[in-house]
N, C-alpha and C positions, 0 to 999 in steps of 0.2 A: 406407534407414533401417529399422530394426526398429520395430515398434509399441511404444508406451509401456506398460510393465508395472510398473516400480518408480519410486516417487515419493519424493523426499526433501523434507521441509518444513524450511526454515531460518528459524527464528523462530516459536515457538509461542505467541505472544500471542493476542489475541482472534480476529483474522482467520486466522492460521495454524492455530489449533486448530479453528476452524469449518470451514475448507476441508478439513482432514484428516479430520474426522468425516464430511463429505458424501461424500468419495471412498471412505472405508472402508466406508460403508454399502452402496455399490454394487459395490465391488471389494475385498472383504476380503483383507487380507494384502498390499496393494499400497503401503501408506503407512508410511514411516519418518520419524523426526525426528532432527535433529542436536543434540547437546548435549555438554558436557564438564563435568568437575569435579562440584560438588554438584548441578547440574541433571541431569547424567547419572544420578547415583544416585537423585535424587528422581523423575525421570520413569520410571525403571525400576520403582521401588518403588510409586509412587502412581498412575501413569497420568494420564489427563486426563478431567475430567468436562465433558461438553458437553451442554447442555440436559437435564441430569439423568442421562445415561448415561455410564458409565465406559469409556474406551478405553485399551487397553494397546498403543500403537504401539511397534514395535521401535525402540530408541534406538541410534544409531551415534555414535561419537566422531570428532573431527577427524582422528585418526591411524589410524582403521580402514583396513585394506588390503583389496583385492579387493572393493570395495563401490561401484563406480561406478553411477550411476543414469541412467534414461532421461529423467527430468524432475526439475528442482530448482525448487521454488517458494520464492522469497525474500520473507519478510514481516517483516523486522526494522525497527527504527527507523533513521532516517537516520544518526544518530551511531554506530550499531553496524555499519554496512555494511562498513567496512574490516576489522573483526575477522571478520565473517561470511565475507568473501571468503577470508581466510586459512584459516578453519576448514573451508570446503567444498571447497577445491582438490583434496584427495585423492579426492573423489567425483565429479569432473568428467572425463568421458572423451569420446572421439570421437563417441559416440552420445547425448550429454547435451544436452538443450534446457534453457535457463534462462528462467524467467518471473518478473519482479519485480512483486509486488503492493504495493510500498512507495508511500508518499505522495511527492509531488514530481515533478520532471521530469528528474532527472539520474541515477537509479540505473542505467539501461540503459547509459549512457556509462561508468560506473565498472565495471560487470560486463563490458562488452565490452572494455574496456582490459585486463582480466586474462584473460578466457576466450575472447574472440573471439565470432563470431556463432553458433557451434554448427552442427549438421547441417541441411542443407536450406535454407540462406539464399540469397536472390537474389544473383546475381553482383555483386560490389563492395560488398556490405553487410558492415559490420564489427561490428554490434551485435546482441545478442539481440532477439527481438521486443519491441515495446512492449506494456505491459499495465497494467491498473488494475482495481480492484474498486469497484463503485458500488452503493449501496443496501443494503449489509449493515449491520446495527446491532449487531454483536457486542460484548459487554462481557465482560472477564475480571476476576474478583475471586479472588485466591488461585489455587487450582488449578481453578476452575470458570468455564467460559465459557458464556454464554447468548446466543442471538440469536433474534429473531422474524422478521426479514426476511433471506432468504438473499442477496439482491443478485444481481449479475451480473458476471462477469469480461469485460472488453472487452480484446481483444488483436489483434495483427497487425503487419504491416509499417507503415512510416510512412503509406503509402497502399495500399489494397487493392482489387483488382478481383475481385469475388466469383465471376466466371466463370473466373478464372485465379489462384487463391490459391497462394502459395508452398508448396513441399513441407513446410516446417517448420510453417507455420500449419495446413495440412490435417492434419498428424499430431497436433498438439495438439488440434484441434477433434474429431478422431475419439475421442481419449481422453476429452475432456470429455463427449462424448455418452454413452460407456459409463459414465463415473463420475458421471453425474447432476449435473454442474456447469453451472449456467446460464451461457451465454456469448453474446457478440456480437462480430462482426468488422466494425468500422466502415470505411467507405470512406476516411475521413480520420482515422487513428488519432492523429496528433499533435494534432489539434484536440480530440479526445476526451480526451487526456491533459491538455491545458490546461483543459478543462472541469472535470475532477476537481480539478485544482490550484486553480482559481477557487473551487470549493466549499469546499475545505479551508482555504484562506487566510481565507475568511470565517467559516464555522461553527466550525472547530476553534479558531481563535484567540479569537473572541468568546466561545465557551463556556468556554474556559480562564480568561479574565478574569472572567466572570460566574459561573463554577462552576455552570453550569446545564445541564439535560438538553435534548433536542430540543424538549420541550414549550414552552419559553420562546420559541423561534424559530418555532414553529408558531402561537403565540397572541398574542405581545406585539409590538406595532408598533415600540417603541423598540429592543428586542433585534434585531428583524429589520433595522432601519435601520442599526445598527452592523455587522451581518454584511454587508449589501449595500454599504455604503460601502467596506469592504475589498475586496469582490469587484469593484466597479466599477473600482478601480485595476488589477486584473488584466486586466479587459476592455480598458482603455485601453492597457496595456502590450502585450497580445496584438495589438492593431491596429497598433501601431508595429512589431511584429516580423513581421507578415504572417500571424499565426495567425487573427486576425479573429473572436474571440468577440464577442457582441453582447448587447443587452438581452433578446433572446428566450431566451438561455441562462439568464438569471436566472429566467425563467418556467418553463423546463424543470427547473431545480433545485428550485423551489418545489413542483412536482408530486412530485418524488422525496422531498423533505423531508416531505411530508404522509403518506408511506407508512411512515416510520420510527417505531419504538415511542416514544411520548412520554417515557417514563421512562429511556430509554437515554442514554448519554453518548458524546461524541466521544472519540477516543483522546487528544487533548491535554487535555481536561478530566479524563479518568481519570488522566493523568500528574500534573497539578497536585494533584488530590485525594490522590494517593498519594505526593506529595513526590518525584516522579521528574523527571529531565531531560526537557524537551519538545523538539519539532522546530521551534522558532521560527526558528532560523537557516535552515532549509530553506524555511519559509513566508515570513514577513515579511522575513527576511534576504535571501532570493533576490529578492523583489520590489523591495526598496530598492536592491540592487546593480544589477539590470537596469534599474530606473528611471533611475538615474544614467547608465548606459551608453547608453540610448535617449532620454534627456532627457524622461522622462515623470514628472511629479510624483507622489510616493507618500507624502504626509504621514500618512495614516491608518495605513499599515503601519509607517512609522517610529515613530509613537507606540506602536503595539501591540508592536513589537519591544522598545522600552524598558520597557513595562509588564510584559511577560512575563519579560524578563530580571530585572527587579526582583523579581517574584514568586519566581522561581527562587532569587534570592539570599537569600530569607528561610529557605530550607530546604536549599540546597546550598552549603556553604562554598566560598569562592573563586570563585564564578561571576559576581560583580559586575563590570561593565565598569570599566576604570581611568578 
């Protein structure tokens, strides 16, 4: 495999724009973004403002030819993934690694079903590497993204032996070193993915309902209790599935929460405040579905699912459940 030189960002919301800016600062000219229609025109014209600096990343369209990339970072919303897969297919080649920084626990399966494992995968593996980003507090308003905490990308195979990492994981790690992207390769990546899922099921959903920044969950015991009630249902479900999160994971999350800028907002809170579709189906919806499958009660997530769907129905016509 050749070294990673060209990176395509699919989804330039808060996380995508933040990661693009970090890579661009260390390896100028390496970052491209994917867009079509009015976004293509706007991105070319206006660029991206990240922490007060304007970046003009080259913009490629879904139908561009001869533009395959070494690494594609996917950072779209759950409900936009199917469209993103269609739009990025012309840019995936034999040398392309794909890394999803999306919320949830299923994007790798969807990407793998369409594109396979990519170069350097262990024998028998059919999916791209698992990945997530944790600790970043990026917020995007209009064309401007700001973040105080860079966070860290966690990625790897489902399990990783640090003395014998797979070729594709080593390749991405080498690139992140050059690109100044903080990263970690956990021994048990699936458990780490569920840890992030637990976090989001709690703080994203509670903040969307309360329309509150991180500050409320850092300082208010009632808000924290709402968040942790949702998270404990994820812990119970993970134990039934053999992932085995536990109460210590709540303590580890609290340490991370304390590092986030108090005035910043979760992505789901941003969605509600901007009258956008949320990822509630991927959060509470997934927990309720798996809870039924594994016979684990999930009443808090069922309540939150209905609450957020009701909130969406106030500003998105036709979204109310029958």
